[in-house]
C-alpha positions in Angstrom: 63.9 299.4 -4.0 64.1 297.7 -7.6 63.8 293.5 -7.0 67.7 292.7 -8.1 67.8 291.2 -11.5 69.0 287.4 -9.8 65.7 287.0 -7.6 64.3 286.5 -11.0 63.7 283.3 -12.2 65.0 282.8 -15.6 62.6 280.7 -16.6 59.8 283.2 -16.3 59.3 284.7 -19.8 58.7 288.9 -20.2 56.1 290.0 -22.3 55.8 294.1 -23.0 54.0 295.8 -25.4 52.3 299.2 -26.1 49.2 301.5 -26.5 49.4 304.7 -28.1 48.8 308.1 -26.8 47.5 310.4 -29.2 47.2 314.1 -29.2 44.5 316.5 -30.1 46.1 316.3 -33.8 46.1 312.3 -33.9 49.9 312.6 -33.1 51.4 310.1 -30.7 52.1 311.6 -27.5 53.6 308.7 -26.3 52.7 304.6 -25.4 51.4 303.3 -22.2 54.0 300.1 -21.3 52.3 296.9 -20.5 53.9 294.0 -19.1 52.8 290.8 -18.1 55.6 287.5 -17.4 53.7 284.1 -18.6 52.4 281.5 -17.7 49.7 282.2 -15.9 51.1 285.8 -15.2 54.0 284.4 -12.9 53.1 287.5 -10.4 50.8 286.2 -7.4 47.7 288.0 -7.1 47.5 291.2 -5.9 51.2 291.8 -6.5 51.6 295.2 -8.2 54.7 296.1 -6.4 56.6 293.0 -8.2 54.8 294.0 -11.5 55.7 297.8 -11.3 59.1 296.9 -10.3 60.0 294.4 -12.5 58.7 296.3 -15.3 61.1 299.2 -14.8 63.5 297.5 -14.7 63.1 295.6 -17.6 62.0 298.8 -19.3 65.5 300.4 -18.5 68.1 297.6 -18.7 66.2 294.1 -20.6 64.3 296.5 -23.3 65.5 299.4 -23.5 62.9 302.5 -23.2 64.5 304.0 -26.7 63.7 300.1 -28.6 60.3 300.3 -27.3 59.2 304.1 -27.2 61.1 305.3 -30.0 61.4 309.1 -28.9 57.7 309.3 -27.2 56.8 309.3 -23.8 56.7 306.1 -21.8 53.5 305.9 -19.3 54.4 303.6 -16.8 52.1 302.4 -13.7 53.5 302.7 -10.0 52.0 301.5 -6.8 52.1 303.0 -3.4 55.0 301.2 -2.6 56.7 302.2 -5.7 56.0 305.7 -4.8 56.9 306.2 -1.0 60.4 304.3 -1.9 60.9 306.6 -4.3 62.0 303.8 -6.8 60.4 305.3 -9.7 62.8 307.4 -9.5 65.2 305.7 -11.5 63.0 306.2 -14.9 64.4 309.5 -16.9 62.3 312.1 -15.6 62.1 313.8 -19.5 60.7 310.7 -21.3 58.5 309.2 -18.2 54.9 309.9 -17.3 54.2 307.8 -13.8 50.8 306.5 -13.6 49.4 306.9 -10.0 46.8 303.4 -9.8 43.3 304.0 -8.9 43.8 301.5 -5.9 46.3 304.2 -4.3 44.9 306.2 -1.5 45.9 309.7 -1.5 47.1 309.8 2.6 50.0 312.2 3.7 53.2 309.6 2.3 51.9 309.1 -0.8 51.1 312.7 -1.3 54.4 313.9 0.4 56.1 311.0 -2.3 54.1 312.5 -5.4 55.8 316.2 -4.5 59.1 314.7 -4.8 58.8 313.6 -8.2 56.6 316.6 -9.5 59.8 318.6 -8.2 62.3 316.1 -9.9 60.5 317.1 -12.9 58.4 313.7 -14.0 54.9 314.4 -15.3 52.2 312.7 -13.1 49.0 311.2 -14.4 46.4 309.5 -12.3 44.9 306.2 -13.6 41.3 305.3 -14.4 40.0 308.5 -12.3 36.9 308.6 -10.5 36.5 312.0 -8.3 36.6 311.7 -4.7 37.0 314.7 -2.7 40.1 313.0 -0.5 42.0 312.9 -4.0 42.1 316.9 -4.1 45.6 316.9 -2.8 47.2 314.9 -5.9 45.0 316.5 -7.9 47.1 319.4 -6.9 50.3 317.7 -8.2 49.0 316.1 -10.9 49.5 316.9 -14.9 47.4 314.5 -16.9 44.0 312.5 -15.2 42.9 309.5 -17.0 39.2 308.8 -17.7 38.0 305.6 -18.7 35.6 305.6 -21.2 34.1 302.2 -21.1 33.6 302.6 -17.0 32.2 306.2 -17.0 29.1 307.3 -18.3 29.0 310.0 -20.7 27.3 312.4 -18.4 30.1 312.0 -16.0 33.1 312.5 -18.9 31.1 315.4 -19.2 31.1 316.9 -15.4 34.7 315.6 -15.2 35.6 318.0 -18.2 33.6 321.2 -16.9 35.3 320.1 -13.7 39.0 320.0 -14.3 38.9 323.0 -17.2 38.8 325.2 -14.1 42.2 323.7 -13.5 46.0 323.5 -15.0 45.1 319.4 -15.5 44.8 317.7 -19.0 42.2 315.1 -19.0 43.5 311.7 -21.4 40.2 309.5 -22.6 41.4 305.6 -22.7 39.3 302.7 -23.9 38.4 305.4 -26.9 37.0 302.4 -29.4 35.1 304.3 -32.0 35.1 307.3 -33.9 32.0 308.6 -31.9 33.7 308.5 -28.4 36.5 310.3 -30.0 34.6 312.7 -31.6 33.0 313.0 -28.3 36.3 313.8 -26.2 36.9 316.1 -28.6 34.6 318.3 -28.2 35.0 318.2 -24.6 38.4 319.4 -24.4 40.2 316.0 -23.8 44.2 316.8 -24.6 44.9 313.0 -25.1 43.0 309.7 -26.5 44.4 305.9 -26.2 42.4 303.3 -27.6 42.1 301.7 -30.8 39.3 303.7 -32.4 42.2 304.5 -35.1 41.9 300.8 -36.1 38.6 300.7 -36.9 36.7 301.7 -39.8 34.7 304.8 -39.4 32.1 304.1 -41.6 30.5 301.0 -42.7 28.9 301.2 -46.2 29.7 300.8 -49.9 32.0 303.8 -50.8 33.3 304.6 -54.0 37.0 303.5 -54.2 38.7 306.6 -55.7 41.1 306.8 -58.6 44.5 306.4 -57.7 43.0 304.0 -55.3 42.1 301.9 -57.7 45.5 301.4 -59.0 46.9 301.0 -56.0 44.4 298.1 -55.3 45.7 296.6 -58.7 49.4 296.7 -57.4 48.5 294.6 -54.3 46.3 292.3 -56.7 49.4 291.9 -59.2 51.4 291.0 -56.5 49.8 288.6 -55.1 49.1 286.5 -57.7 50.8 283.1 -57.5 51.4 283.6 -61.2 52.1 287.5 -61.3 52.8 289.0 -64.6 56.1 291.0 -64.3 55.6 292.9 -67.3 51.7 293.8 -66.6 52.9 294.8 -62.8 56.1 297.8 -64.4 53.6 299.0 -66.4 51.0 299.7 -63.8 53.5 301.3 -61.3 55.3 303.3 -64.1 52.2 304.5 -65.0 51.5 305.7 -62.0 53.9 308.2 -61.4 53.3 308.6 -57.9 53.4 304.9 -56.9 56.4 304.8 -59.2 58.5 308.4 -57.0 57.2 306.7 -53.6 58.6 303.1 -54.6 61.7 304.6 -55.8 62.4 306.3 -52.4 61.5 303.3 -50.0 64.1 301.4 -52.0 66.9 304.4 -52.3 66.4 304.6 -47.9 68.7 303.3 -45.2 66.7 300.4 -45.1 68.4 298.6 -48.3 72.1 300.2 -48.3 72.6 299.5 -52.1 75.5 301.2 -53.2 74.0 303.0 -56.5 70.9 304.2 -56.6 68.2 302.9 -58.1 66.5 304.3 -60.7 63.7 302.8 -62.7 61.5 300.1 -61.8 62.5 297.6 -64.0 65.8 298.0 -62.4 64.6 297.4 -59.0 62.4 294.5 -60.3 66.3 292.7 -61.2 67.5 293.9 -58.2 64.9 292.7 -55.5 63.5 289.4 -57.1 59.9 288.5 -56.6 59.7 287.9 -52.7 61.4 291.6 -52.1 59.6 293.3 -54.9 56.2 292.0 -53.5 57.0 292.6 -50.1 58.0 296.4 -50.6 55.5 297.1 -53.3 53.1 296.2 -51.0 54.0 298.5 -48.2 54.6 301.4 -50.3 51.0 300.4 -52.2 49.6 300.3 -48.7 51.0 303.2 -47.3 49.2 305.5 -50.0 45.6 304.4 -48.6 47.1 306.0 -45.2 47.9 309.2 -46.1 45.3 310.9 -44.4 44.8 308.9 -41.5 47.0 308.7 -38.1 50.6 308.1 -38.7 50.0 305.2 -36.1 47.9 303.2 -38.1 51.1 303.0 -40.9 53.1 301.9 -37.6 51.0 299.2 -36.7 50.4 298.0 -39.7 54.3 297.8 -40.3 54.7 296.2 -37.2 51.7 293.3 -37.4 53.3 292.3 -41.0 56.8 291.9 -39.4 56.0 290.5 -36.3 54.0 287.7 -38.3 56.5 287.8 -40.5 59.5 286.8 -38.2 56.6 284.7 -35.9 56.1 282.3 -38.9 59.1 279.6 -38.5 58.4 279.4 -35.0 55.5 277.5 -35.7 56.2 275.4 -39.2 55.4 278.5 -41.0 58.3 279.6 -42.8 57.1 279.1 -46.1 54.0 281.6 -45.7 56.3 284.4 -44.6 55.3 286.5 -47.2 51.5 286.1 -46.9 51.8 286.3 -43.2 53.7 289.5 -44.0 50.8 290.8 -46.1 47.6 289.5 -43.7 49.8 291.7 -41.1 49.9 295.0 -43.7 46.4 294.6 -44.9 44.9 294.3 -41.4 43.6 297.9 -41.4 43.1 298.1 -44.3 39.6 298.3 -44.1 40.1 301.2 -41.7 42.5 303.2 -44.2 39.6 303.1 -46.8 36.8 303.5 -44.2 35.0 300.4 -45.9 34.2 297.0 -44.6 37.0 294.0 -44.4 34.6 291.6 -46.8 34.3 294.3 -49.4 38.2 295.6 -49.3 39.2 291.3 -49.5 36.5 291.2 -53.0 38.5 293.5 -54.4 41.8 291.4 -53.7 43.1 288.5 -55.4 44.3 287.0 -52.2 44.5 283.3 -51.3 41.1 282.0 -49.2 42.9 281.3 -46.2 44.8 285.0 -46.4 40.8 286.3 -46.6 40.2 283.5 -44.1 43.2 284.5 -41.7 41.8 288.2 -42.0 38.0 287.6 -40.9 38.7 285.7 -37.9 39.3 282.1 -38.9 40.8 279.3 -37.4 43.7 278.2 -39.7 47.6 278.1 -39.0 47.7 281.7 -40.3 44.3 282.8 -39.0 45.7 281.8 -35.6 49.1 283.2 -35.8 47.9 286.6 -36.7 45.2 286.3 -33.4 48.6 285.8 -31.4 49.7 288.8 -33.0 46.3 290.9 -32.3 46.4 289.7 -28.9 49.9 290.3 -27.7 49.3 294.3 -29.2 46.5 294.7 -26.9 48.2 293.0 -24.2 46.1 289.6 -23.7 48.6 287.8 -21.9 46.6 284.8 -21.2 45.3 284.6 -25.1 48.9 284.6 -26.1 49.9 282.1 -23.8 47.3 280.2 -25.3 48.1 280.6 -28.7 51.6 280.2 -28.7 51.0 276.5 -27.0 48.7 276.0 -29.9 51.3 277.0 -32.7 53.9 275.5 -30.7 55.9 278.5 -29.6 58.2 279.2 -26.7 57.0 282.6 -24.8 60.7 282.8 -24.6 61.0 284.0 -28.5 58.1 286.6 -28.8 59.0 289.2 -26.6 62.0 289.5 -28.6 60.0 289.4 -31.5 57.8 291.9 -31.2 60.8 294.4 -30.0 62.7 294.2 -33.5 59.1 294.6 -35.1 58.2 297.9 -33.2 62.2 298.9 -34.3 61.5 298.2 -38.3 58.1 299.7 -38.2 59.7 302.8 -36.8 62.2 302.9 -39.4 60.1 302.1 -42.6 58.0 304.6 -41.6 60.0 307.2 -40.8 60.8 306.6 -44.1 57.8 307.7 -45.6 57.9 310.3 -47.9 55.6 313.3 -48.0 52.6 313.9 -49.9 
């Protein structure tokens, strides 16, 4: 059964992150949950049972699935022991995809346990799958087969697609890191896609900036000048009708809760003040770049922005919260515009240390940004190292990450239609 809460040492810090899984329309189908305890991974080498049981317990009791995955499915790894003991059955079947690890031998006990879960309504996935005849019993019960695109040659990906096309199985391409990999998976008939392809620009070449985007870039530049001319800013926003409407939409959303509706840009300037206006107008302008991209791209940028902002006071960077918010927000602007980050930064009036952080610099701002990226990818060893360098307690990180997820999901749900 799942280890009782009292057996877990109070001094052990929980780390949990999520990675999106997309369908063929590039909408989020679910999130794989990544879990570790720190420092040094806590769980003894090879103790996957303790890792899986703790992930399940903490997903339900400590963090809450709603807070981590919203209304999407949670993909959770299970070990042999978790299967045969029926421990995984505590998870809600309608919200959970159980990933059977590739290291599990499909003996009779495992197959019977998987059948019980399948009969109870669980979606079954086979993780990091490489075909062997002895897996036929599990394949008859599986709904999804995950194929590691980094570890599997192109010819093998095609053979697997051809083989499973004749069965009622959906293929999930994981570790899809480039747009070329994504296109190959689409062409082969894969149903789902996992990886950071959506966070990398598809084209690294000089592209002309469309007229409307030029206005949005101008707004971002004006917002981030130390001597912002708010009369010029108001003039620019008012003469870009779409941007004005989006700003007013955001400011009148539930995130603010004003007693009376805001009806003018001038009113927004007065009510919000310099810092909040810079923050929210940056979000509005940036969201315009993401309109033809997967919605998760904006969610990712918002989550990074909020995470950077919340972590700032913990490492003596409280006075740079707005700058760190902007770093997280702009971290995917190269993808949104399909231009190199160097070209994008040339069009923005950012301070040297903000630009340096976005380019991977080792300043305090850069280290905090690197910590956020490492956490997002589940690189716990680097998270621990960077947190130590910055003087941040690991115990504080996970709660702020969950807050960032919820905030980003709420803000993105307010995203106005095109």
